[in-house]
N, C-alpha and C positions, 0 to 999 in steps of 0.2 A: 619396377612399370615398365611396358614397351617402349625404348627411347629410341621412334624407326622416324620421325621427322628431322627435317635436315633444321638443327641449330638456328638461331639467328637470321632464320630464312630472309625476315625483312629484307638486311644488311646485303644479303647475294641479289636478291631478285630485282631489289629497288635502284640499287645503287645508294646515293644522295639525295633523297629527298625531303621537301619543306614538310614539317607537321605541324596542323594547324594546332592554337589555344583549342584546350579542352573547353567545355561549355562547365558553366557552375554549377553544380547542385542546388538542386530544386527550380530551378530555370523554368519557366514556361516555355512552352512549344514554340518552338518560330514558325515563322505563317504570319496568314491575317489572322487567324482564329483568336481571339483577346481571352486569358486565362490567368486569373489570380495564379499564385503564388501555391504550391500545395504545404498544405501544414505538415507538422511532425505527423501525427493520428494519421493523418491518409496517406502521406508515406509508408510508415508502417502496416496500414491496410494492405497495400500493394506489395511491401516483402513477404507479409503469413499469407498471402494468395499464392504467392510462386511456393513457400516453403511449402502449401496445405497441397499444392499440387505434385510435390516430389514426395510425398509423403503417404501420397494416395494410394492405396493397396493393388487395386487395378492398373496402374500406371505403365506398366507392360502391354496391357492393353487398349491402353488410351492411346499415347504416343504416338504409335504407326498413323491414327485414325487423325491425331491433331496434325503431323508433319505434313500429310498430303492433303487436309485439308487448306495450312498454311501457303505451303504450293501454291495451288491453285489459285488462290486469291491474288498471291503476288504477282501473278500469269494473268490476269483479271483486273488489273487496278485500273490498269489507263484506258483499256477500247473496251472493258462489257461491265461498265458500275452498277447494270442491273442485277446484275446476278450474285453482287458482294453482298445482298443482304441477307441471302439464306448462307452462304457459304458463313459469314462472318459470323451468326446466329449460330451455327453449326460448332464453327469451332469457342465460341466462347461458353457453350454448353458444356462443352471436354473440357478448357484451360478458360478460367473465367479472367487470369489475369496474362492472357494473351497480350502483348503490343501490335498484333498482325491482325489479328477478331478485332480490336475496337477501330485499330484505322480503317479496316475492311466497312466497317460500317458508319464511321463518320464521314469517308468518303461516299458509300451507297447514299443514307440520308442527303447529305448536300449534295448527289443528285437528283434525287424526289423532291428538293426541297422542303425539308422539313427540318426547321432550327433545333425542336425539341429534340430529336436526335442527333445532330451533330456538336449539340453543348453536351447530353449526356457521354457519349462516347468519347466527345474531345475532351471532357475534363476525365474521366475514366484514364487515357492515353496518355496526358497529362500526369495523374499521382505516376504512370505507371514510369513514367520515362524518368520523375524524378527521384525513383526507386533505382532503378539503375545507372542514376549519375551517382546517388552517392555509394554506392560497391565499389565504384573503382576510379581511376583515371584514364584508363584507357589502356595501361603503358604493359612493358611485359611482369613489371612487377607488382602492379595492383590493377590488374584488365579488370573490366565492366561482368560484372556476374550475369546470365542468362540461361534460361531451362532452351530455346532452339535456334538452329541459326536464324530460322527467319526475323529471330528478335534482333539479329545485327543488321537484315538490311531494313524493317522498321527505322531501327535506331540512327540509319544512315540519310535513309529519306526522310526522315523530321530533320535533320540538317541540309538538305536541301543537297545533297550527296546521295552519288552509284556506289557499291560495292562494283567492281570492273576484276578483284582478285579474290581468291581465297583461299585458306587453306587450313588441317588440321593441324597442333602440334605438341610436342610435350615437353613438359618441365617437371623438375623433383617436383617445386610447388603447385605448380599446376598438371597432373595429367592428362586434361584433355582439354587445352586452348585452341581458340578460334584467333587464326590472324585475318584479319581485312582491308586491302586497299581501297580505297572510293575516292571519288575525284569529285567536284564540282559540273566542270563541263570538258570538252575538250581541250582548252587550252590553259587546265589547271592542273597541280603539281599534283603526286600521289599525297594521301594522307592515308597513315596508317595507326588503327586503331585495334587492338587484341581483347577479345573476348572469352571467358573462361564458362566450361559445360560441365568443371570435373562431377559437381553433386548429381551429376546423373548417373556415375559410373555406380555407385555403390547399387542405388534404386533396380541397377539394371542391370548386375552383376549376376542374376539368378537367370540371364538367360542363355548360357552357357557355365555350370557347374565348375565346368576342368578348367578356365580359362583359370591365369595367376589372377592374383586381387591384385584390382587397378586399373588391371588391364585393359586398354579404349578398345580391340578389337570389337565385343558385341556391339558397343552403341556403333562403331565404325558400320558395322555391319548392316545395324538397321538403319541409317542412313543411306548406302550406298544403296535399298531398295527404294528411298524414297530420291533417287537421281541426285545425290547432293552432291556436287560439284568440289566440293573444300572434303569432301574425303572422298572421290574418285583420284585428288592430285594428290593426297596423305598418303596414300596408297601406292601410284604411282612412283612418287618420288621416293617411296621405301623400297619398293622394287628395283628401281634407279640403283641406289647405295648398293642393292646386292649385284649390282652389274648382268640382272635379272628384263634387259633392256627390250625385247622382243615384248614382254608383259608389259611390263613399264610404258614403253608408250601406248597399249593396248586402253590400260586407264586414263594415262592423262589426255589422250585422244577425245575421249566421253567425255572428260571434264571441259576440254578446250570448247567442243562444240558446245558448253552450257554457257560458253564466254565467260570464260576461265582467264582471266589472262596471264596469273600464274602459272596454268598448264601448257601455257604456249610458249611462256621464256623456256621453261623445262625441256618440252622437246624443242626447243631450237637448237638448246646445247646438246641435249643425246644424240638428236641428228646432224648436228655441226659434229661431237666426236665419233660416231660412227663412218661418217664421210671421211674421219681420219684414221679408221681403223682398216677400211676398205683401202686406200690409197696405199697407205702405211705396208698393208699384210707380206708381201711381194721381200719387201726388203726389210723385216724386222722390229723397223724401229719400235721403240717402245713411246708412248705419246701418256701422257696423263690423264684422268679420269675426267668424266664432266663434272663428278661431286667428290672436290675435295678435300672433305671431311671427314675424320676416322668415323666409322660406323662398329658399333656393338655386334658383332655377330652371335656373342653367346648367350642372349635372350632366349627364352623358350617362349615359343609360338606357338598361336593353335595350331593341331593337323587340322581339322575342319571348316580350311576356310578357303573361300569358290573359287573357280582354275581363276587362276591368274593371279591368288596369295597366299597361294601355300605355302608355306616356312618351313621347310626343310633346309637342312644346313649348307648343301650343296651350291655352289656358286657357277652359275652359265658359265662360258664363255663368252664374249663379246660378240652379239649373232650379225650373224649376214646374210639378209632377207632373200631368197631365189631371185636372181635375174636383177637385184638391186645395184648400184654404180654409186662410183663415188657422186655424177651426176644428181644425179636421184636423191642421194642424202641432202646432199650441200640445197640443191632446190626444197628438199621437204623443211631443213632450216632457215633458208632465209623466209618460207613462206609463214612460217611459225612467227621465227620476229617482226614481219610484221605488219602480221595478226595482232602480234600484242603493243607493238607500236600503236596502230590503230587504237586499243584501249589503254594507251598513255603508260606505257614499262620503257623509263628511263636505261635501266638495264641492258635492254634489246634496241635505244638507240644508240647507246654506245659502241654497243658488241657489232652492229651492222655499217655503223660510220665506221669503225675503224679495220674490220674488212676489208670494204670499198675502196682506202682510202691504201693500205698496206696489201693488197692481192698485187701482184704480180701479173695477172693473168690477165688476156687481152680476148676472152672469150667469155661468155655465158655457159653457165648462172652466174659463178660469181668475177667477174671482169672488175680489174683496176676502172673507180665511180668517183671520182673526187670532189667532183658537185654534190651530188648528193651525198656521200660521205662527209660531206663538212655541213650541210644541210643540218640531218639526223644528228652531229655533233652538238650547232650550234639549238637547235630544237631542245638536246638533252641538258643542256646548260641553262639555255631559260627556265628550265622546269627544278633547278635546283640541282643540279651535277656538275661540281666541280672540277671532279675528275676531267669529263671531257670538254671544258675551256682547255685546261690546263694541257692535256693530248695538240689542241690548236694550236695553243701557245707556246709549246715545245717544240711542233715543226716549223711553227714559221720561223720560231729562232735558230733552229740549226738546217735549214733547210734540207731535212734528207727525205720527205718523204711530198712535202710542202712545196711551192713557190719560198725563197726565202723573203723574209718582210717583215721587218723588226718592229713598226707600225702596228700591225696587226698583231704579231707577238704581243706587244705593248697591253694592247683595248683586252687581247685575251687572258690575260694573266690578273687584267685587272678587274676584269668579269666575274674570275674564278677566287680570289682574294674578297669582293665586296661579299661573296659566298657566308664568307665569315670562314672559311676552312684554315685550320693553321697551317694546316704544307701549301696552301696555296698564298696562306698571304706572305709566307717566310720564301716560299719561290720565286716570287713576284718582287720580292728583295734580293733576291741574289740574281734576279737578271738586271733586275734595274743597277748592277755594282758592274755587271760585263758591259751594259749599253748605258755608262750614264750621261749618253747626250741627253738621252728619254725623259718624257716627261710624266713623272706619276701622277696615276690617282691622285688626287686631296682626300681619300679618306685609307690612304697606305696607313703613310702612320701613326695615323690615331688606332687601326686594328694591332699596329704592331706592338704599340703602345698596352694597348687592351691587354695583347698576352703575356706580354712582359709581367703587366702584373698579376698574372697568372702564373708566375714563378716562370715560365715558357725559358729556359736557358735562351734556345737558338735566334728568339725572335731578339731578346736582350742583343747575340752578335750581329744579325739584321742591324740594329739599332743602332749601332755600334758602327758599323759600315756604313750607312746612310750619312750618319756626322759627320765622320772621315772624311768623304767625299763632298761632301755638304748635299746630298739628293733630300728632297724634300723638306729640309730648312737651309739654316745657315750652317757653313762648316764649321763647325768645332771639336779640336782635338783633344780638350776638356771632358768634353760630354761620351764625347768617342771612349776613349781610358774609362770613363765612370760605367758605360754599359757592359764595356767587355769585363772587368773587375767582378760587373755583379754577376754576369753571366757565369764564371768562374766559380766564383761563391755556392749561386744554386747549385753549377755542375759536378762540383767535391760535396755539397750535402745531397743528393739524391745519390738513391741505392745501388746504382749502377755505375756511379762517380763519369755519368756522361763525357768518358773521353774523347768522344770526340769534336766537343763543342771545346774544351781546355786545350786539344790540339790544333783548332782552328787557332781561336784568341792565340800562344804562342806563337804558330806560324807567323800570323800578320803582324805579330807587335815583336819579332826577330828580326823577320824579311822586309819590312817595307822600306822603301824609299822613302818615303817622308822622315825627314830624321824627327821634328817635332811626335810624330807617334810612336817612334820606339822605346820600347821599353821590356830591352834586350836580358835586363835582371831579372826582372818579373817575370819574363816569359821561360828564362831557364828556370828561375825557379818553380813555377807553377809544374812542368815538368819533369824534373825531378820528383818531387811529390806523388804526381803520377804514376812514374812506372815502379817507383818504390811503392807505393799501395797497391797498384793492381796489376798483377802476375799475365794477365791474358793481353796486355798492351804494350807489355816489353816483347812481345813476339813480334807486334806488329811493325811490318818493314814502315807503312806511310810515320806512326810514331816515333819508329826511333830516327827516322831522318831528321822529323821536325828539333825532337832531343838535339840529333849532334848538331841543328844551325842554332840552336841558343847557344852551345857552347863556344862556335864558331864567331856569334856576335861578340861574344865575350870576349874574346881573343885570344880561348883557348882550344887549339887547333889539333894539339896531340888527342886532346879527349875528344873532339871533336870526330878525329879520322878514327878512333878505336869503335864509339858509338858506329858509324859509318858502315864501317865491315859488321858490325851487330846487325843491320840493316839489310846486307847485299846477305848476308849468310840466311838470314832469315827469307827473305824474298827468294832466293833459290830453295828451299827444303818446299817452300811453300807454290813453286814452280809459277810466280808471279813475274814472270816474264815479259808482264806488259810493265814493267815499273824498271828493270832491272838497269838499263837505259839510264836514266832520270837518275835512280843513285846510284852509280857510278860515275856521273859525270862533277857531282856535287863530289861528292871523295874526289876527286881530282882535285875540286876548286880547293877542298881545306886540304888539300898535301899542298897547293900552294899557298895556304896563306891568306884564306878569300873566304868571308861568309858569302852566303844567296843573299841575295838581295833581289827586290822586283816589285812590281806596283802591285802594293795589295792594301787593302783590302778588295 
C-alpha cells in the first residue's frame, strides 16, 4: 500500500491534547430527543445496511452522488432546513444507512414540526450511531468504521462538537484511515478521533486497474472531486514530504479554504521553512526540512495523477516563488498559524508563541513580542500543552528570554505537572530542589508517587531528593535512601539499564555534604556494576567522573586518579571542551587527597 501520509500526525500537529472519553456502545443519541437504547437486532440491521451498500454492484456509480448530496446537506443544516427534505430523501434512496441522510431528515421534520418524521429518522439515526460505536473506539488501533467522511462529521455533531481538522492517513492495519480533530467550542481542547474507510478500497479498486492492490489513490481522487478537504490535505502533505512545495501548498491552500485546521498548520510550517530557505540561500547554510520523519520514496505511484499529484520519482529543489521574499514567506507562515489558532491549534499557539518570544528582530513581520508570545503559550497550556507551560517555566527560571521570576516559574511548572505529563512532573521536582525555598504544589508528591508506582526510576530519584531536603514532606534521610535504592533496582532491571539514573544516585550519595545521607560504599558498588556491564557507560566522561569520586569518597585516591584520567582522555577524544575544566579540577583534588563534596541533591 502507499504510505504517503505523515505517521502519527496527531502528535505532530496537536501537541499535547486532552482526549475525551469515548461514548459507550449502544448509547442513545445526545440531545433532547429521548430514544431508548438500540437492541442487538437493530444494531445488526444497521451494520448489514452498511455491508449491503458496500457490496452493491453499482457502488462506483452511486458513491459520487451520495458524496455530493451528503456534502450539500451538511452545508444546508443550519441555514436552509427546508431544503433538507428533498436532499435527505435522495441520500436515503441511494444509501439507506447514511447518518447524514437521516440527520438531515430529522432536522427537516423538526423544522416543519412533524413529530412522526422526527421520531422515525431519530430512531434510525440512533441505531446507526450505536452500530458505529460498536465498530471500534476511535483510537488508532480500533478506529470507528464508516463509509463516507460525512459520517464522521455527523458523529461529531451528535456529540455537540464540530470537526475543525481532518486528514486521511495510512497504516498497515488500516490502509485508508481518517483522523479528525473536533471541539465543542472555542475554549475547548481539541479531541482526536480516528475512523476507518478501508472497506471502500476493494470495491472501488476497479476505478483504475493499473493501481497497486490496496492503493488509496483511486478513492482519494474521487474524494478530491467532491472538494474533500481531508483528501486535499493528504495530497498536500504527501507532496511536501517529497519537497515539492509549490504543488503541496496549492493543495493545502485548497484544503485550508475549506476550514481545515491541519492544512493551515502544515502551510505555516512549509512557509516558515521556505522563509529560511530564501534567507539562507546566499550563505549555503543547511536547514532542516519541515517534515522530519522518513519517507519511503520507492513505492510505485500512479502515472495518471492529476496535475500537482504526478508521482514521478524526481525530487524538486525547495522552491523560491518569483518575487517572493523572506518577509513574504514569513507573513504567510504567521497568517496560517493565526488561522490555525482561531480553529484551536495548540501546535500553532506553541510555535507562534515561541517565535514571538525568541525573535531578535524589532521589525515586522516577525518582531519580538513578549506579551503576545506569553499569551499564546498560556492559551496552549490551558488547552493541555505541558510543553508550553514548561517553556514558560524554564524561561522564567533562567531569565534568558523572559525576566527571571521564580514564583512565576513555580506556577508554570506546577501547571505543567498537573497535566500529568511525566517529564513535567519530574522536572518540577528538579526545579524545586534548586529553588527549595519555594512552596511546591500540593499535588506534586502524589503525582510523583503515582509515577514511581509505575516503576518510573526518575520519579523515584525525584522523591528521594524531595525527602532528603524536606520539600513537600518532612525531611527523612531513611526515606530518601529507600527511594534512591528502589530507583537503582528498577534502573538495573531495565533493558538499557538506565545508566543516567544510576549515575545520579551514585553522585548524590558519594558527594553529598549531608553526612547522614552519605552512602559512599553503596555508590561505589553500583558504579562498579554499571561500568562492568555497560561498555557504553565506561566511555562517558561524566560517568567516569562519578565513578572516580566514589573511590575518592572511600579513600582510594590512587584508583580515583586513574579513573579520572580516563574521564579526561574520553572527554578530549569526544571534543567535550564544555567539561574538561571541571574534570581537571576534580583530578587536582583527587591528587591532593580530597573527594568532591557539594550540596546535593
